[in-house]
C-alpha positions in Angstrom: -2.2 6.2 -7.7 -1.9 9.2 -5.5 1.5 10.1 -6.6 0.6 9.8 -10.2 -2.4 12.0 -9.7 -0.2 14.5 -7.9 2.3 14.5 -10.7 -0.3 15.6 -13.2 -1.2 18.7 -11.2 0.1 21.7 -13.2 -1.5 24.9 -11.6 -0.3 26.2 -8.3 -1.3 29.3 -6.3 0.8 31.7 -8.4 -0.5 30.4 -11.7 -4.1 30.4 -10.6 -3.8 34.0 -9.1 -2.4 35.2 -12.4 -5.3 33.5 -14.3 -7.8 35.4 -12.1 -6.1 38.8 -12.7 -5.7 38.2 -16.4 -9.3 37.2 -16.9 -10.8 40.2 -14.9 -8.7 43.1 -16.2 -10.0 44.0 -19.6 -11.9 46.9 -21.2 -13.6 48.2 -18.0 -10.6 49.8 -16.4 -9.7 51.7 -19.6 -13.2 53.2 -20.3 -15.0 53.1 -16.9 -13.4 56.4 -15.6 -15.5 58.2 -18.2 -18.7 56.4 -17.2 -17.9 57.1 -13.5 -16.9 60.7 -13.9 -20.5 62.0 -13.3 -20.4 60.5 -9.8 -17.1 62.0 -8.8 -15.3 60.7 -5.7 -18.4 58.8 -4.8 -17.3 56.3 -7.4 -14.4 55.2 -5.2 -17.0 54.1 -2.6 -18.7 52.2 -5.4 -15.4 50.4 -6.2 -15.0 49.5 -2.5 -18.5 48.2 -2.2 -18.2 46.2 -5.4 -14.8 44.8 -4.3 -16.3 43.5 -1.0 -19.3 42.0 -2.8 -17.1 40.5 -5.5 -14.8 38.8 -2.9 -17.9 37.4 -1.2 -19.0 36.0 -4.6 -15.4 34.7 -5.2 -15.6 32.7 -2.0 -19.0 31.4 -3.0 -17.8 30.1 -6.3 -14.7 28.6 -4.8 -16.8 26.6 -2.4 -19.3 25.5 -5.1 -16.4 24.4 -7.3 -15.5 21.8 -4.6 -19.1 20.7 -3.9 -20.2 20.4 -7.6 -17.0 19.5 -9.6 -18.7 19.7 -13.0 -18.3 21.9 -16.0 -20.7 24.8 -16.6 -20.0 27.1 -13.7 -23.1 29.0 -12.5 -25.3 26.8 -14.7 -24.0 23.6 -13.1 -24.3 24.9 -9.6 -27.8 26.3 -10.1 -29.0 23.1 -11.7 -27.6 21.1 -8.8 -29.3 23.3 -6.3 -32.5 24.5 -7.8 -33.3 22.0 -10.6 -33.5 21.8 -14.4 -35.6 24.8 -15.1 -33.5 27.1 -12.9 -30.4 25.7 -14.5 -31.8 26.5 -18.0 -32.7 30.1 -17.0 -29.3 30.7 -15.5 -27.5 29.2 -18.6 -29.7 31.5 -20.8 -28.9 34.6 -18.7 -25.2 33.8 -18.4 -25.0 33.4 -22.2 -26.8 36.7 -22.7 -24.2 38.3 -20.3 -21.4 36.9 -22.5 -22.6 38.0 -25.9 -23.8 41.4 -24.5 -20.5 41.8 -22.8 -18.8 41.0 -26.1 -20.7 43.9 -27.6 -19.5 46.2 -24.8 -15.9 45.2 -25.3 -16.1 45.8 -29.0 -17.4 49.3 -28.4 -14.5 50.0 -26.0 -12.1 48.7 -28.6 -13.4 51.3 -31.1 -13.2 54.1 -28.5 -9.4 53.6 -28.0 -8.7 53.0 -31.7 -10.4 56.4 -32.2 -7.4 57.9 -30.3 -5.4 57.1 -33.4 -8.1 57.3 -36.0 -10.9 59.6 -34.7 -13.5 58.3 -37.3 -13.1 54.8 -35.9 -15.0 55.8 -32.7 -18.1 57.2 -34.3 -21.0 56.4 -36.6 -20.9 53.9 -39.4 -17.1 53.6 -39.3 -17.2 52.8 -35.6 -19.8 50.1 -36.3 -17.7 48.6 -39.0 -14.6 48.6 -36.8 -16.4 46.9 -33.9 -17.9 44.3 -36.2 -14.6 43.6 -37.9 -12.8 43.1 -34.5 -15.6 40.8 -33.3 -15.8 38.6 -36.4 -12.0 38.4 -36.8 -11.8 36.9 -33.3 -14.8 34.7 -34.0 -12.9 33.2 -36.9 -9.8 32.8 -34.6 -11.9 30.8 -32.1 -13.5 28.7 -34.9 -10.0 27.6 -35.8 -9.7 26.1 -32.3 -9.1 26.7 -28.7 -5.3 26.5 -29.1 -5.1 29.5 -31.5 -7.4 31.5 -29.2 -5.2 30.6 -26.2 -2.1 32.0 -27.9 -3.8 35.3 -28.5 -5.1 35.4 -24.9 -1.7 34.8 -23.3 0.1 37.4 -25.4 -2.6 40.1 -24.8 -2.8 39.4 -21.0 0.9 40.1 -20.5 0.9 43.3 -22.6 -2.2 44.8 -21.0 -0.8 45.1 -17.4 2.4 47.0 -18.2 0.9 50.4 -19.2 -1.6 50.3 -16.3 1.1 49.7 -13.7 3.2 52.6 -15.2 0.2 54.9 -15.1 -0.4 54.2 -11.4 3.3 54.5 -10.4 3.8 57.9 -12.1 0.2 59.2 -11.8 -0.2 59.1 -8.0 2.4 61.8 -7.6 0.5 64.1 -10.0 -2.9 63.8 -8.2 -4.5 67.2 -7.3 -6.5 66.8 -4.1 -8.9 69.7 -4.9 -10.3 67.7 -7.8 -11.9 65.3 -5.3 -14.6 67.8 -4.2 -17.5 67.8 -4.1 -17.9 64.2 -3.0 -21.1 63.6 -4.9 -21.6 65.9 -7.9 -24.3 63.6 -9.4 -27.0 65.2 -7.3 -28.4 61.7 -6.5 -29.0 60.4 -3.0 -25.7 59.0 -1.7 -26.9 55.5 -1.4 -28.5 55.6 -4.9 -25.2 57.0 -6.3 -23.1 54.2 -4.6 -25.6 51.6 -6.0 -25.3 53.1 -9.5 -21.5 53.1 -9.3 -21.5 49.5 -8.0 -23.6 48.4 -11.0 -21.1 50.0 -13.3 -17.9 48.8 -11.5 -19.2 45.3 -11.3 -18.5 45.0 -15.0 -14.8 45.1 -14.2 -15.2 42.0 -11.9 -17.3 39.9 -14.3 -15.6 36.7 -15.1 -14.3 36.0 -11.6 -16.3 32.8 -11.6 -14.5 31.6 -14.8 -11.3 31.5 -12.7 -12.5 28.5 -10.7 -10.5 26.2 -12.9 -11.2 22.4 -12.9 -10.0 20.8 -9.8 -8.2 18.1 -11.7 -5.7 20.7 -13.1 -4.9 22.4 -9.8 -2.6 21.4 -7.0 -4.6 21.1 -3.7 -7.7 22.6 -5.3 -9.7 22.8 -2.0 -7.2 25.5 -0.8 -5.7 26.9 -4.0 -8.9 27.8 -6.0 -10.6 29.9 -3.2 -7.3 31.5 -2.1 -6.2 32.3 -5.7 -9.7 33.8 -6.5 -9.5 36.0 -3.4 -6.0 37.1 -4.1 -6.7 37.8 -7.7 -9.9 39.7 -7.0 -8.1 41.8 -4.3 -5.2 42.6 -6.6 -7.5 43.6 -9.5 -9.7 45.7 -7.1 -6.6 47.6 -5.8 -5.5 48.3 -9.4 -9.0 49.5 -10.4 -9.2 51.9 -7.4 -5.7 53.3 -7.9 -6.3 53.9 -11.6 -9.6 55.7 -10.8 -7.8 57.9 -8.2 -5.1 58.8 -10.7 -7.8 59.6 -13.4 -9.9 61.7 -11.2 -6.9 63.5 -9.7 -5.1 64.3 -12.9 -8.0 65.5 -15.2 -11.1 67.5 -14.5 -14.2 65.3 -14.3 -16.0 67.3 -17.0 -13.2 66.5 -19.5 -12.9 62.9 -18.3 -16.6 62.2 -18.7 -16.6 63.4 -22.3 -13.6 61.4 -23.4 -13.9 58.2 -25.5 -10.4 57.2 -24.3 -10.2 58.6 -20.7 -6.9 56.9 -19.6 -5.2 58.0 -22.8 -6.3 61.6 -21.8 -4.8 61.1 -18.4 -1.5 59.8 -19.8 -1.3 62.8 -22.1 -1.5 65.1 -19.1 1.3 63.1 -17.4 3.6 62.4 -20.3 2.4 64.3 -23.2 1.3 62.9 -26.6 3.6 59.9 -26.3 2.0 58.8 -23.1 -1.4 59.0 -24.6 -0.3 56.9 -27.5 1.2 54.3 -25.2 -1.9 54.0 -23.0 -4.2 53.9 -26.0 -2.2 51.2 -27.6 -2.2 49.2 -24.3 -6.0 49.6 -24.2 -6.4 48.4 -27.7 -4.3 45.3 -26.9 -6.3 44.7 -23.7 -9.7 45.1 -25.2 -8.8 42.9 -28.1 -7.6 40.2 -25.7 -10.8 40.5 -23.6 -12.9 40.3 -26.8 -11.1 37.1 -27.6 -11.7 35.6 -24.2 -15.4 36.6 -24.1 -15.8 35.2 -27.6 -14.3 31.9 -26.4 -16.7 31.8 -23.4 -19.7 32.9 -25.5 -19.2 29.8 -27.7 -18.3 27.4 -24.9 -21.3 28.1 -22.6 -24.1 27.4 -25.1 -22.1 24.5 -26.5 -21.8 22.9 -23.1 -25.5 23.5 -22.3 -26.5 22.0 -25.7 -24.4 18.9 -25.0 -26.2 18.6 -21.7 -29.6 18.8 -23.4 -30.4 22.2 -21.9 -29.9 24.2 -25.1 -31.0 23.4 -28.7 -28.9 20.6 -30.1 -27.5 22.4 -33.1 -25.6 24.7 -30.7 -23.7 21.5 -29.6 -22.3 20.7 -33.0 -18.6 21.1 -33.5 -16.2 21.6 -36.4 -13.5 19.0 -37.3 -11.1 21.0 -35.1 -13.5 20.5 -32.1 -14.6 24.2 -31.9 -18.3 25.0 -31.2 -18.8 26.6 -34.6 -22.6 27.1 -34.5 -22.5 28.5 -31.0 -19.8 30.9 -31.9 -21.6 32.2 -35.0 -24.9 32.6 -33.2 -23.3 34.4 -30.2 -21.4 36.8 -32.5 -24.6 37.5 -34.5 -26.4 38.5 -31.3 -23.4 40.7 -30.3 -23.5 42.3 -33.7 -27.2 43.1 -33.4 -26.7 44.7 -30.0 -23.8 46.9 -31.3 -26.0 48.0 -34.2 -29.0 48.7 -32.0 -27.1 51.0 -29.7 -25.4 52.9 -32.5 -27.7 55.9 -32.0 -26.1 56.7 -28.6 -22.7 58.4 -28.2 -19.9 56.0 -27.5 -19.7 56.5 -23.7 -23.5 56.1 -23.3 -23.4 53.2 -25.7 -20.7 51.4 -23.6 -22.4 52.2 -20.3 -25.8 50.8 -21.5 -24.3 47.6 -22.9 -22.2 46.9 -19.8 -25.1 47.5 -17.5 -27.2 45.0 -19.6 -24.4 42.4 -19.5 -23.9 43.0 -15.7 -27.6 42.6 -15.0 -27.8 39.2 -16.8 -24.7 38.1 -14.9 -26.2 39.2 -11.5 -29.2 36.8 -11.9 -26.8 33.8 -12.0 -24.9 35.3 -9.1 -28.0 35.6 -7.0 -28.9 31.9 -7.5 -25.3 30.8 -6.8 -25.2 32.9 -3.7 -27.8 30.6 -2.2 -27.0 27.4 -4.0 -24.8 25.9 -1.3 -27.4 26.4 1.4 -30.0 24.7 -0.9 -27.7 21.7 -1.5 -27.2 21.2 2.3 -30.9 21.6 3.0 -32.1 19.2 0.2 -29.5 16.5 0.3 -27.6 16.6 3.6 -26.3 13.1 3.1 -24.5 13.8 -0.1 -23.6 17.4 0.8 -22.8 17.4 4.5 -23.3 20.8 6.1 -20.3 22.3 7.8 -20.2 22.4 11.6 -20.3 26.2 11.7 -23.2 27.0 9.4 -23.5 30.6 10.6 -20.5 31.9 8.7 -21.9 30.3 5.5 -25.2 32.0 6.0 -23.5 35.4 6.5 -21.4 34.9 3.3 -24.5 33.9 1.3 -26.4 36.9 2.7 -23.6 39.3 1.7 -23.3 37.9 -1.8 -27.1 37.8 -2.3 -27.8 41.4 -1.0 -24.8 42.8 -3.0 -26.1 41.2 -6.2 -29.7 42.5 -5.4 -28.4 46.0 -4.7 -26.4 46.0 -7.9 -29.5 45.1 -9.9 -31.3 48.1 -8.3 -28.4 50.3 -9.2 -28.5 49.3 -12.9 -31.6 51.4 -13.4 -35.1 50.8 -14.6 -34.3 50.8 -18.4 -31.6 48.2 -18.1 -33.7 46.0 -15.7 -36.6 46.2 -18.2 -34.5 45.1 -21.2 -32.7 42.5 -19.1 -36.0 41.0 -17.9 -37.3 40.8 -21.4 -34.1 39.0 -22.6 -34.4 36.5 -19.7 -38.0 35.6 -20.2 -37.5 35.4 -24.0 -35.8 32.1 -23.2 -39.0 30.5 -22.0 -40.2 29.4 -25.5 -36.8 27.9 -26.1 -37.1 25.8 -22.9 -40.6 24.6 -23.9 -39.3 23.7 -27.4 -36.4 21.8 -25.9 -38.6 19.9 -23.4 -41.1 19.0 -26.2 -38.3 17.4 -28.3 -36.9 15.8 -25.1 -40.2 14.3 -24.0 -41.4 13.1 -27.4 -39.0 10.1 -27.5 -40.0 9.2 -24.0 -43.7 9.4 -24.9 -43.1 7.2 -27.9 -41.5 4.6 -25.7 -44.5 4.7 -23.3 -46.9 4.1 -26.2 -45.0 1.0 -27.3 -44.0 -0.2 -30.7 -47.5 -0.5 -31.9 -48.5 2.9 -30.7 -50.8 1.5 -28.1 -51.5 3.9 -25.3 -50.3 3.0 -21.8 -52.7 2.5 -18.8 -55.1 5.2 -18.1 -55.3 7.2 -15.0 -58.3 5.3 -13.8 -56.6 2.0 -14.4 -53.6 2.9 -12.2 -55.5 4.5 -9.4 
């Protein structure tokens, strides 16, 4: 039996590390330099802080994947540690993060398409382009996971080549004088780093999705945490190097006003041809990320509905097995968010959306940071605590404080809207519980509708 099981393992360390890198690198690296330009070199400190916090979270998710080997990711871990209601709230928030993130990726897609067709990045035309991209990939995912997987593999390979070329050539063209002053934002340094961390965390979202099912991984107890750490480290290094090249090759004032900042950088390095190459790479990358987020935005509510946590109609599938209702509802919500933010210019629109998506991801991260400690405390027989609990406490503290600090850095407006979106799920939970408890109540009443024993009769 052991040998047979081993023979079925298909993913080793190299494959899992590639999966991590491919899932994380998407629209953020192509558009974030414009959002970060206002903070100047202080943004590099934000990247470093975010990378440390993201690696702590990566270890947390790697450990939880071993303790709770069930589908659902943050939802499953939170439900195991904190109970049904917390599990619902995290599933709700995580779903919001996915469809809000989808809106942000669609906006980034229009920004780089605007490098070729300027009208595509603004106004009603920009809205139409973003919605067309979103719904095209929604239809692709409705056709089935296999079709979506083909799109994802092709775009992941193509997205890395222009970024590596930009870094290799661009580092030699960096002008050191452009890295002063250190903090042009005028904010308190700690506040500036917190704001940058909230923005840069967008580029790390999805690291938890790389904790692939243990049954598909060779030696999952070692491979999943190590691959997640390696992938996060490699992606972080690429993000920081790209930001250094962008800040060192183009004045920050120009960079901050660009809807395609890396294309602008490539133009300075290679001329118009370079700008076209990077813009084309960004279009492919954001299209692939949009496809991946669409896939997840359908699968998360689909899985939660099948578990009885979300409304049952979201758990219905098409003949091909795709979560058709969940995909349609998720894309409708993404479309509404894109339309609502149309009054902002593209960079501000992208920044607001990604902060909203990041915030609703940080709430699940906060719960998951402490979930392992809760499992050990509440069920030490099933979840045997490690001999050295101190290291786990330090890890959980870093992940928790980092997530909390990033929420602070998101700003009052984003926290306000994120809080409203989270608590908007409470009536849904009540509705689900009502329909869940009704059959149980009917069973207690019996076939004739007779009431069960009263409180006085049983006490």
